[in-house]
matplotlib code that plots the C-alpha trace (Angstrom):
import matplotlib.pyplot as plt

x = [51.2, 49.5, 46.6, 49.1, 50.9, 47.6, 46.6, 49.9, 49.5, 45.9, 47.0, 49.8, 47.5, 45.0, 47.8, 49.0, 45.5, 44.9, 48.2, 47.8, 44.4, 42.0, 43.1, 43.7, 41.5, 43.3, 44.1, 43.6, 40.4, 38.8, 38.7, 35.4, 34.6, 34.6, 31.4, 31.9, 31.7, 29.1, 26.6, 23.6, 23.6, 25.3, 28.1, 27.7, 29.5, 32.9, 33.1, 36.2, 36.5, 35.8, 39.4, 42.2, 44.8, 48.0, 50.2, 48.9, 51.1, 54.6, 55.0, 57.5, 59.0, 57.5, 59.8, 60.9, 61.2, 64.7, 67.1, 67.5, 64.0, 64.1, 61.2, 60.4, 60.0, 57.8, 54.2, 51.6, 48.4, 45.7, 45.4, 41.8, 42.4, 43.6, 40.9, 41.1, 41.1, 39.4, 40.2, 38.3, 38.5, 41.9, 43.3, 45.8, 44.8, 43.8, 40.3, 39.5, 37.8, 41.0, 43.1, 40.9, 41.1, 44.9, 45.1, 43.2, 45.5, 48.6, 47.4, 47.0, 50.4, 52.1, 50.3, 49.3, 51.2, 55.0, 55.5, 56.2, 53.2, 52.9, 50.6, 48.9, 47.6, 44.7, 42.7, 39.5, 39.5, 39.5, 42.8, 45.9, 47.8, 50.8, 48.7, 47.0, 50.2, 51.7, 48.4, 48.3, 51.8, 51.1, 48.1, 50.1, 52.9, 50.4, 49.2, 52.8, 53.8, 50.8, 51.5, 55.1, 53.9, 51.8, 54.8, 54.9, 58.6, 59.2, 61.3, 58.1, 56.3, 56.6, 54.7, 53.3, 50.9, 48.5, 46.9, 43.7, 44.8, 43.1, 39.6, 37.6, 34.4, 34.2, 31.3, 31.6, 29.7, 30.6, 29.7, 32.2, 34.8, 34.5, 35.3, 38.3, 40.0, 41.6, 44.7, 44.8, 47.2, 49.0, 51.4, 54.7, 56.1]
y = [68.8, 65.9, 66.0, 66.0, 63.0, 61.2, 61.7, 60.3, 57.2, 56.8, 57.1, 54.6, 52.1, 52.5, 52.1, 48.9, 47.4, 48.4, 47.0, 43.7, 43.0, 40.3, 36.9, 34.4, 31.3, 28.2, 25.5, 22.7, 20.9, 18.8, 15.1, 14.0, 10.7, 10.8, 9.5, 6.7, 8.3, 5.9, 7.1, 8.9, 11.5, 14.7, 15.8, 19.1, 22.1, 22.9, 25.9, 27.0, 29.3, 27.7, 27.9, 26.9, 29.6, 29.2, 30.1, 27.2, 24.6, 25.0, 22.9, 20.1, 17.8, 14.3, 11.4, 9.6, 5.9, 4.4, 4.5, 0.7, 0.3, 0.8, 2.7, 0.0, -2.7, -0.6, -1.4, 0.1, -1.8, -1.0, -3.4, -4.2, -5.9, -2.6, -0.1, 3.6, 6.1, 9.5, 12.9, 16.0, 19.2, 20.9, 18.2, 15.4, 14.3, 10.6, 10.1, 7.1, 5.5, 6.0, 4.6, 1.5, 1.0, 1.4, -1.2, -3.7, -2.7, -3.3, -6.7, -7.6, -6.2, -8.1, -11.5, -11.7, -9.2, -9.2, -6.5, -2.8, -0.5, 3.0, 5.3, 7.8, 11.1, 12.8, 16.0, 17.6, 20.3, 23.3, 25.1, 25.6, 22.8, 23.4, 23.5, 20.3, 18.5, 19.4, 18.4, 15.1, 14.3, 15.1, 12.8, 10.0, 10.5, 10.5, 7.0, 5.7, 6.9, 5.2, 2.0, 2.0, 2.4, -0.7, -2.8, -2.4, -1.9, 1.6, 0.1, -1.5, 1.9, 4.8, 8.1, 9.9, 12.9, 13.4, 16.4, 17.1, 15.4, 12.1, 12.6, 9.6, 11.6, 14.3, 16.1, 19.6, 19.2, 18.1, 14.5, 14.3, 16.2, 13.8, 10.9, 12.8, 13.6, 10.1, 7.9, 4.9, 2.0, 0.5, -2.4, -1.8, -4.8]
z = [60.9, 62.6, 60.1, 57.2, 58.7, 59.4, 55.7, 54.5, 56.7, 55.4, 51.8, 52.3, 54.0, 51.1, 48.6, 50.2, 50.3, 46.7, 45.5, 47.3, 45.6, 46.5, 47.8, 45.1, 45.0, 46.3, 43.7, 46.2, 45.8, 48.5, 47.5, 46.0, 44.4, 40.6, 39.0, 36.4, 33.0, 31.8, 34.5, 33.0, 35.8, 34.7, 36.9, 38.7, 37.1, 38.6, 41.0, 39.2, 36.1, 32.7, 31.5, 33.9, 34.6, 32.7, 35.6, 37.7, 36.1, 34.6, 31.4, 31.7, 29.2, 28.8, 29.8, 26.6, 26.2, 26.9, 23.9, 24.2, 22.7, 18.9, 17.4, 14.8, 17.5, 19.9, 19.6, 22.0, 22.5, 25.0, 27.9, 28.4, 31.7, 33.2, 34.0, 33.2, 36.0, 35.9, 37.4, 38.5, 36.5, 36.6, 39.0, 39.1, 42.6, 42.8, 44.2, 46.4, 43.4, 41.3, 44.1, 44.4, 40.6, 40.7, 43.4, 41.2, 38.2, 40.4, 41.4, 37.7, 36.8, 39.6, 39.0, 35.3, 33.1, 32.8, 30.1, 30.4, 30.8, 29.5, 31.5, 29.2, 30.7, 29.0, 29.5, 28.3, 25.6, 28.0, 28.4, 26.1, 24.5, 26.8, 29.9, 29.1, 28.1, 31.5, 33.4, 31.5, 32.5, 36.1, 36.0, 34.5, 37.0, 39.9, 38.7, 38.3, 41.7, 43.3, 41.4, 42.6, 46.2, 45.6, 44.6, 40.8, 39.8, 38.4, 35.6, 34.1, 34.0, 31.6, 31.2, 28.2, 28.0, 25.1, 26.7, 24.8, 21.6, 22.0, 23.5, 24.4, 23.7, 21.1, 22.9, 24.3, 27.6, 31.2, 30.5, 27.6, 29.5, 32.5, 30.1, 28.7, 32.0, 32.4, 32.5, 30.2, 30.4, 27.3, 27.1, 25.3, 23.5]

ax = plt.figure().add_subplot(projection="3d")
ax.plot(x, y, z, "-o")
ax.set_aspect("equal")
plt.show()
């Protein structure tokens, strides 16, 4: 009787261990500075799988421009004075380099530019369209939130995600992908 009960307990324990599986890899990455994309040194390969997991980000709708702006009067032009910011693979966390760049951009927005700015989130080609649209939106929102903390009025900022649809570099290697994981800033007239 005792041996039978001991076997049942052992089978149940093994079943629980088997059913729980291995621990999932954490999605939090430690903060590392992002190398400028023009640097000739190739960035190290990410420690994560080549394709991001679909379940990591839930797709969300992209915030549309206010109805008061008519489509025929909206023109989007890149703002050369505002610098792009770059992100790590599968991340929307702002690095220290990105925060410093956003601080410079906020100073320009507060002192020299008075128009509305659209923050455009971009991703590299890896991952599905839906995943990259959601990630691009999170990247743009991260930049907007930081600019607001630096004093830029939220009413002057809008967000759009292009996902992987507008790559800065058409290449298929880490150097090209690093250039494509970015936020750009465009003025809306």
